[in-house]
N, C-alpha and C positions, 0 to 999 in steps of 0.2 A: 536168555536166548544164547545159543552156542554158534560158533563159527568153526568150520572144519578147515584145518590147515595141514601143511606137510608134517607138522609135529603133533597132529591129533586135534581133538576138540578143545577149544578154548572159549572162555567167557567173552561174549561179544561186548565191546566197550560201550559204556554210557558216558564216558568222560573223554574230552578232547584236550590234549596238551599242545599248545602252540609255543614253540621256541621262537619268540619274536626277535630276539637279538642273537648275534653270532656268539659272543663271548659268554662263557658259563663257568668261570673258575670257582672252586670251592664247593661245587655241587656234586651229586652222586654221578660218577662216571659209569655209564652202562655201555651198551653196544651200538648206540646211535652214532652215525658219522657226524663230524663237525660241519655245520652248514657253511656255505661259501660267503654268505652275506646275511644282513638283517632282512626282515620282511617289511614290505610296504603296507600302508594302511589299507589299500585296495585288496591286497592279497589276504590280509587278516580277515577282512569283511567277507570276502568270497568263500574262504574256508569255513568260517563260522556258519554261513548260510548253508553250505554244502552238508555239514555234519549235523545240522538241526532240521530245518524245513526240508532239505534235500534228502534226508533219510527217513522221512515219514512214509511208511508203506508196510505191506504185509511181510516183506522179506528183509526189511532193514529195521534199524533201531536208532532213533534220533538221540543225540547226546543232550544230557541235562546238566553236566558238570563241565567246567572250563578251567584249565590251568594255564597261566601265562608265565613264561620263564625267559631267562636271559638277562644278563647284567644290563641295567639301564631301562628295562621295560617299565618300571614304576615311574620313571622320569618322563616318559613320552606322553604329552598332553593330547595326542590324537587317539589314545587307546580308550579312555573312559566313554566317549560318545559311541564307540563301537560296542562296548559292553551293554549300554542301554539298548541298542538294537538287538544284541544277542539275547537279552532277557525277553524281548518281545517274540523271539523265535523259539523260546523254550528253555533257555539256559536258566537254571535255578540257583546254582552255587558257583561263585567265581573264586578261585584260589590264585593269589598273586605271590610269586617268589620274589622276595626282596633281600638282596645280599647285604651283608654288614657294611660293605662299601657304599651302598645306596641309602642306608637308613638315615644318615645325618641330614640328607636333603629330601627325604620322603615326605610328600604332602599328604599326611594322614587325613586331614580334614577334607581335602579334595577327593580322595579315594573312598571316603567313608561310605558313600551311597553306591559304590560300584563294585568293590571287592568285599567278600565276606570273610575270607581267611587269608592270613599272611603266613608264609613259610620262610623262615630265616635259616640259612645254612651257617652253622657255627663250626669253623674249622681253624685250628691254630696255625699261625704262620702264613696263611693265605691272604691276609688283609693288612699286613703291616702294623700289627699291634692295635687294631681298632676294636677288638672285642670288648674291652672295658668301656669304651665310649659308646658302644652300641646298646648297652644295658638300659640306659634311660630312654633312648629312642624306642626300644621295644616296649618299655612300660608305657610310654606316651601313646603308642599305637593301640595297645590294649585298652587304655582309658578312653580312646576314641570309639571303642565298641567293636573292634576287630577280634575274631578268634585268632589267637597267635600260637603258632607251633614252631619248634626249632628242630633241626636235624643235624646230626654229626655223623660223619663217615668214620668208621673205626679202623683207620689205618695206623701204622706204627707211630706216627707223630702225634695223632690224637690220643692214642692210648697212653703215651708218656705224660700228657697234660690233662688226663680225664678228670682228675680231682679239681683242677682249676676251672675247667669247663663246667663241671657240676656246680661250683660256687657261683659262677657267672649266671648260669641258668636259673638258679634259685633266686638270685637278685633280680633277674629280668621277669621272673614269674610268668612264663608262658602257660597256655592251657595244657600243653603236652609236649613231650620230647621223643623223637625217634632216633635210635642209634642203629646205623645200617652197616653191616659187614661189607667190605669192598667187593664189588663185582669183578670177576676175572676179565678185565679189559685187555685187549691185545694178546689173547691166548693165556692170560694169567701170568705173564712173565714180568709184571711190573714190580713184584716183590714187596708191595705195600700191605699185604694182608697178614696180620700177625696170627700166630697159632691160636686155635679156638680156646684152648685152656687158659692161655695168658689173657685173652680177650675177656673171658667170663670172670676171671679173678679180678680184673680191673673194673669191670662193670658192676659187680655185686655191691660194693660199698657206695658207689655213686647212685645206683638205683635206690638203695635204702635211704640215702640223704634226700633225694628228690621226692620220694614218697612221703617222707616225714614232713617235707615242706608243702605237701598237698599238690605236687605236680606229678602227672601220670607219665611214666616212661614206657616206651615200647622198643622192641628190638626187631629188626628185619634182616634178612639175608643169611641167617643161620637156621638150620632145621630144628624142630622141637626136640629131637632126641639128643642134641648137643647141649641143651640149655639147662638141664637139671632143675634147680629151684626157680630159675627165671622163665621156665616154659610158659607160665601163665601170662607173661608179658609179651609173648610172640604176637606179631601183627602180620596179617597176610597182605600181599601187594595186589592192588586192583588193576585190572587190565585197562588200557586206554589207547586211543588213537594218538599218534605222534606226528605232528606237522612241523616242518621247518621250511626254509626258503627253497630247499631242493627236493622236498617230499610233500607235495600238496594234493589235496582232494583225493582222487582215486589212487594216487601214488603215495599216500600217507602210509606210515609204518604202523603196524599193530605191535604194541609194546611186548606182549607175549604172542608169538615166539620170535618176532623179527628183531627186537632190540635185546631182549633178555630171554634166556631159556633155562628154566629150572629142571632138575631131574629128580625122579622118585624111583625107588626100587619096588619090587613085587611086594615086599613086606609092608610097605607104606599103606597098602589098602586096609591093613588090619590095625593101623595105628589110631589111637583115640584122638590124636591131634591132627588127623589127616585133613579135615575140612578147614583148619586154620593155619596150616603149614604149607608154604610154597614148595618145600623140598630143598634141594641144594644144587650146587653147580658141579657138573661132572668133572670139570677141570680140576677142582679142588679135591674131589673124591679120589682122584688118581695120585694125589700127593701123599708122601709120608707125613704122618701126624694128623691125618683126617680119617677118623674111623668110618666104617660103612654105616649106612642108615639103618636104624633099628626101630621097630614099632614101639611106641610108648603105650603101655597097657593100662 
């Protein structure tokens, strides 16, 4: 089902992301505003019902996927009972974002029957040297039966430590790893996005090491025509509803195009990778060192 927006037709979301907590360091920065506060349990419940049972009808589409994010969300003991209710309303898969700073006190056994997937952001320098100590906690969570995924944003600092990150990921043995090129936040003036050529040169040996260890790496945020031999590892971003304390129910944001907006050129229609490529950011395409989009034949 499609929704018509000012940016054209977009896939209508089947996933709801609730940013339960205000703080979100180490995660992928997109265009969403920073919420003013955490959400109450009553607000979480009301939004879950709104986007499930409340969207059952001929012109709407209820959500079946739920993403819970924000530092400390996994430590809130009022969330699991709401997840039980949400499953009764039609939620089939629950993804819980658990930061490295949360892992040491994460109650894997308590969450085992409530969350299906854990996503751990792995970002050097953001957690005070806790990456190494998080490896065993990640392995323990996987042994509890969770599907475990890691994500690393490919900023300058991460690129400099990418081999170290790769070794830690191999030791943690997640089910998959996603490497995401930085989104152009604040007009793309942050300066944290390394040149694409340098990025791919750093990624190639890490991808090879992860694949040799049986871990599936994926890349997001760069177009297929930039990736060369890594084009087969491109992953498309799914649309979702985005809720936080300041954007609830009918005021929720649609991830595409209200939070993130990708661009494609006319030639992209003839690209063999068009269906699995998001495109790229117009902000970057205007910069020196970023070639124009070209169809992959």
